[in-house]
C-alpha positions in Angstrom: 1.8 15.4 -4.4 -1.2 13.6 -4.3 -1.5 9.8 -4.4 -4.6 7.7 -4.9 -4.6 3.9 -4.1 -7.1 1.3 -4.7 -7.0 -2.0 -3.2 -9.3 -5.0 -3.8 -8.9 -8.7 -3.1 -11.1 -9.4 -5.9 -10.6 -7.2 -9.0 -14.0 -7.0 -10.9 -14.6 -5.5 -14.3 -16.3 -2.5 -12.6 -13.3 -2.0 -10.3 -11.0 -2.1 -13.3 -13.1 0.4 -15.3 -13.1 2.6 -12.1 -9.4 2.5 -11.8 -8.8 3.2 -15.4 -11.4 6.3 -15.4 -10.1 7.6 -12.1 -6.5 7.2 -12.4 -4.0 8.6 -15.0 -1.6 5.5 -15.2 -2.8 2.9 -12.8 -0.3 0.3 -11.6 -2.2 -3.0 -11.1 -0.5 -5.7 -9.1 -2.4 -8.9 -9.8 -1.0 -11.2 -7.2 -3.5 -14.2 -7.8 -4.7 -14.6 -11.3 -8.4 -15.8 -11.2 -7.6 -19.1 -13.0 -5.0 -19.9 -10.5 -7.4 -20.0 -7.7 -10.1 -21.9 -9.5 -8.0 -24.8 -10.6 -7.2 -25.7 -7.0 -10.9 -25.0 -5.5 -13.7 -27.4 -5.2 -16.9 -25.7 -4.7 -20.1 -27.4 -4.1 -23.6 -26.1 -3.6 -26.4 -27.9 -1.7 -30.1 -26.5 -1.7 -31.7 -27.6 1.7 -34.8 -26.3 3.3 -33.9 -23.5 5.9 -35.4 -25.6 8.7 -32.7 -28.2 8.4 -29.9 -25.9 7.0 -27.8 -26.2 10.3 -28.4 -29.8 10.9 -27.2 -30.7 7.3 -24.1 -28.3 7.6 -23.1 -30.1 10.7 -23.5 -33.5 8.8 -21.6 -32.4 5.7 -18.9 -31.0 7.9 -18.3 -34.1 9.9 -18.1 -36.1 6.7 -15.4 -33.6 5.4 -13.5 -34.1 8.7 -13.5 -37.7 8.7 -12.3 -37.8 5.1 -9.4 -35.4 6.5 -10.5 -32.6 4.1 -10.2 -29.0 4.8 -13.3 -26.9 4.6 -14.0 -23.1 4.6 -17.5 -22.0 5.4 -18.4 -18.5 4.4 -20.9 -16.6 6.5 -22.6 -13.3 5.9 -21.0 -11.3 8.7 -18.5 -11.3 11.6 -21.5 -12.1 14.0 -22.8 -14.9 12.2 -19.3 -16.5 12.0 -19.0 -16.4 15.7 -22.4 -17.8 16.4 -21.8 -20.6 13.8 -18.5 -21.2 15.6 -20.2 -21.3 18.9 -22.9 -23.9 17.7 -20.4 -26.2 15.9 -18.1 -26.2 19.0 -20.9 -27.2 21.2 -21.9 -29.8 19.0 -18.4 -31.3 18.9 -17.1 -30.0 15.5 -13.8 -28.4 15.8 -13.6 -25.3 14.0 -11.8 -21.9 14.0 -13.5 -18.8 13.3 -11.6 -16.3 11.2 -12.6 -12.9 10.5 -11.7 -9.1 10.4 -12.9 -8.2 13.8 -10.3 -10.6 15.4 -7.0 -9.0 16.4 -4.2 -9.8 13.7 -2.3 -12.0 16.1 -5.3 -14.2 16.6 -5.8 -14.5 12.9 -2.2 -15.6 12.3 -2.4 -17.9 15.1 -5.6 -19.6 13.5 -3.9 -20.0 10.1 -0.6 -21.2 11.5 -2.4 -23.8 13.8 -4.7 -24.9 11.1 -2.1 -25.5 8.4 -1.4 -28.9 9.7 -4.7 -30.4 10.5 -7.9 -31.3 8.7 -10.1 -28.2 9.6 -13.3 -26.3 9.4 -12.7 -22.5 9.1 -15.4 -20.1 9.4 -15.3 -16.6 7.8 -17.4 -14.0 6.3 -16.5 -12.6 2.9 -13.6 -13.8 0.8 -11.0 -16.1 2.1 -8.6 -18.0 -0.4 -6.6 -21.0 0.4 -5.2 -23.7 -1.7 -6.3 -27.3 -1.3 -9.6 -26.5 0.1 -13.0 -27.9 -0.4 -15.9 -25.6 0.1 -19.2 -26.7 1.6 
C-alpha cells in the first residue's frame, strides 16, 4: 500500500490546496495555530543603509541583551548564520548559531543551554520560540 506524506512547518494556502488536490482524505495535524504564535511574538523591522547594517545590528543586539531580552536573528542561509555568529562573537556579543547543518545533538544543546539566559540566537528560515523579540 502506498502512503503519501506532506510535512511543513508553515502550512500556507497553496500547500493546503496541494494537499487537498493530491490526497484523498488528508489528515492535517496543526500543532501550532498561526494566531497562537503571533500573540507571543514581537516583530520589529528597521530599514538602514547596507553600509551600516552590521554595525546597527550589533548595536540593537547589545541593547536587547542588556535589557535581558531574547532575540532570534533570521539569516538567508546556514553559511550566513555561521558568518554572522563569528562576527558577533568577535565583537563580544554572545550568540548561538542554530541551523539545519548542525548535528541534532548540537542543536539540542543550544536550545537547552539558552532557555535560561538572555540570548541571541541566529538561524536561517523559520524558528519559533515563545517570549522572543525579533530584531
